[in-house]
N, C-alpha and C positions, 0 to 999 in steps of 0.2 A: 403836399397836402397835410393840413393840420388835423390831428386826431383830437377831437374835443370830448368824445364820449367813448370809453372802451367797454366792450361787452365782457361778460363773465368768461367767454371763451379765451380771451387774451390772457387773463390771470390764471385760468386753468392750464393753459399751455406752458406758461412760465413755471408754474408749480410742477408740471410734468418734467421739465428739464432738470429741476432740482431732484425730483424723485428718481430720475434716471441714474444719476450718480450715486445716490443712496442705495438704489437697487443693486448697482454694481458692487458696492461695498458689502452688501449682504451676501452676494454670491461668493465673493472672495473669502468672507468670513466662514461660510459653509464649507468651502473647500479646505481651508487651513484649520478649521476647528476652533477658531477664536470667536469671542463674543462680538456680535454686531454693534454692541453698545460701546465698544472701545473707541473713544474719540481719537486717540493717538494713531490707531491704525487707519482711521478715516482720513486723518491729516496726511499720513504717509502715502496713502493711495492717491490723494490729490496731487502730491509731489511726483509720484511715479507716472501719473496720467495727466500731467499739467496741460498737454496739448488738448486732450479731451475736455478738461475743465474749461479751457479757454474757448473752445468751440461751443460748449453749452452756455457760457456767459454771452458770447456773441449772439447765440440763438435767442436768449432772453431779451437782449436789446432790440433785435430785429422784430421779435414778436410784439414787444411793447409799442414799437412805432409802426406796427402792421405793415412790414415790408413784404413785397411779393416773394423775394428771394428766401424768406424765412421758411417757406413751404419745403424747398429743396434742402435747406440746412437741416430741418427736422428729420427729413427722410435719411439724410446722410449719417447724422449722429445716432439715430435710432438703429440703423443697420450696423453701424460700427459697434455699438454697445451689445447688440444681439450677437454679433460674431464673436466678441470677446467672451460673452457668457457661454456661447456654445463651445468655444475652445476650452473653457474651464470644465464643462461637462465631458468633453472628449478626453481630457486628461484624467478626470477622477471617476467618470461613469456614475456619478451621484444622481439618482433619480429625482431628488428634490431640486437640484440645479436644472435638470431638464424641464421639470414642471415650471420653475421660475422663468426659464428661457421662453417657453411657450406662452406663459402669461404675459411676459413683457412684449413679445411679438404681437400678440392680439391687442394689447393695450396701446401699443405704438400705432398700429393700423387704425384703431378707433380714433385716437387723437389727431392723427394726420388727416383723416377724412373730415373730422369736425373743422379743422383749420382750413382745409381746402374749401369747404362750404362757406366759411367765414370770409375768406378772401374774395369769394365770388359775389358777396353782397353788394348791392347797388351803391351803398354809401361810399364804397372805396373805388367804384368804377363809373365815372361819368358817362362812358360809352358814347362819346362824341368828341369832335375836334372843332373848336370855335373858329378855326381858319377855313373850314369847309364852306363853300358857297351855297351848297344845298341845305335847306332848312331840315332839321332833324327833330326827333322827339314828338311829344303829344301837342302839336301846334293848336289843335282845336279845343284843348282843355285850358281854361283860365284858372291859374293857380295863384293864390295870394297867401303869404305868410304874415302873421300879425304877432308881435311880441307883447310883453306885459305893459309897455308904455303906449301901445297903440300904433307904433310904427309899422308900415306895411312894405312888403317886398313882393314884386311880381316876377314870375319866371316860368320856364318851360320844363316839364318833366322829361328827362332824357333817358333815364334808366330806372327800373323799378322791379321790386319783388313783392312777395306777400307781406313782408315786415318792414320794408324800407324803400326809399326812392332818392334819386338825385335830381335836384332842381338847378338848372342853369339860369344865371341872372347876372346883370351888370351892376345891380344895386346891393351893396353890402352894409347899408345903414340899419343894422338889426342887432339886437342884443342876443347873441348866440347862447347865452347861459339861461335864458328864459325858456319856459315851457311855451311853445308856439301854438297858436290856433291856425290851422290850415283850412282854407276855404277854396273849394273847387267847383267849377261849373262846366258841365259837359252835356251838350245837346239839351239845354234848358233845364237840366237836373242839377241840383246843388248837393254838395257833399261837404261835411264838416267834421273835423277830428283834431286831436292834439298830437303834436310831434316834438321830438327833441333833436337838436342838431348834433350829428355824430362826427361829421367831417366838414372842413371848409377848404376850398381851393380857389384859384383864380377864376375858375369856371362857375362856381356856385357852391351850393350846400348839399351835403348828404344827410338825410333825415331818417330817424327811426320813428316808426308809427307806434303810438301808445294804444294799447287795447282798452276800449271802453265797454264795459259789460252791459250797461243799461242805457245805451245811447238811443235817443228818440229820433235822431236824424240819420240820414244815410252817411256812412263813413268810408274810410279807405278800403276796407275789405269788400264792401258793396261795390265800390268803383272797380277794384281789382277783378272781382268776379265778372262784372259786366264786360269789361274790355277783353278779358280772357275768353269768355264765351263767344266774343266776336272775332276771335283769332288775332287780337292785337297784342304783340309781344315786343320787347325791346329790340329784338334782332331785325324786325321788319318795319320799323317806322323811321 
């Protein structure tokens, strides 16, 4: 799966990996009484914990390419850093280190939950297998994507959430860098809105819906609310 558009969550998680190592440097500086601005000690810490630095770098790569395994990698490295921090507190009984330990633990939990929700977004999860004989997705919804040059692609929505959806299609003649016009028809009701391609795979496109404040036509949110009120969810279509 090609990632064409990365959300702010991706870059925030990468920054958190960098912050995690700097945080560990600050904890060691507190314990030893040295300045946290000492770059030489930061470099020495990197050499002493080269395995941890390598794991954090691997995390950054996995996060950048939005790999599912990155979720477990983040959990592992966050737990490892928390344990190292707690051990420093156990040796020094410094209350400031204890406070930092608690702060990092809560921050880690917060970012892990954000990443979990990000990975569950429909753009990364087609939620169907093209080899299945049974038709899946919103078969009764006619969906058309139109790019800036007027090229059209038709497909079937297979997975969706309030902010994104995955459209299966066999036609890939579309400029994925354009802002796309999405036209949908459901039970003689038309919906129209703008979307941006976030992912592309052999099965179709994952699209992020753009919020339009003063839209005069029915849009994606209206459609999402209608099918949700009727009990139509990705798990049962």
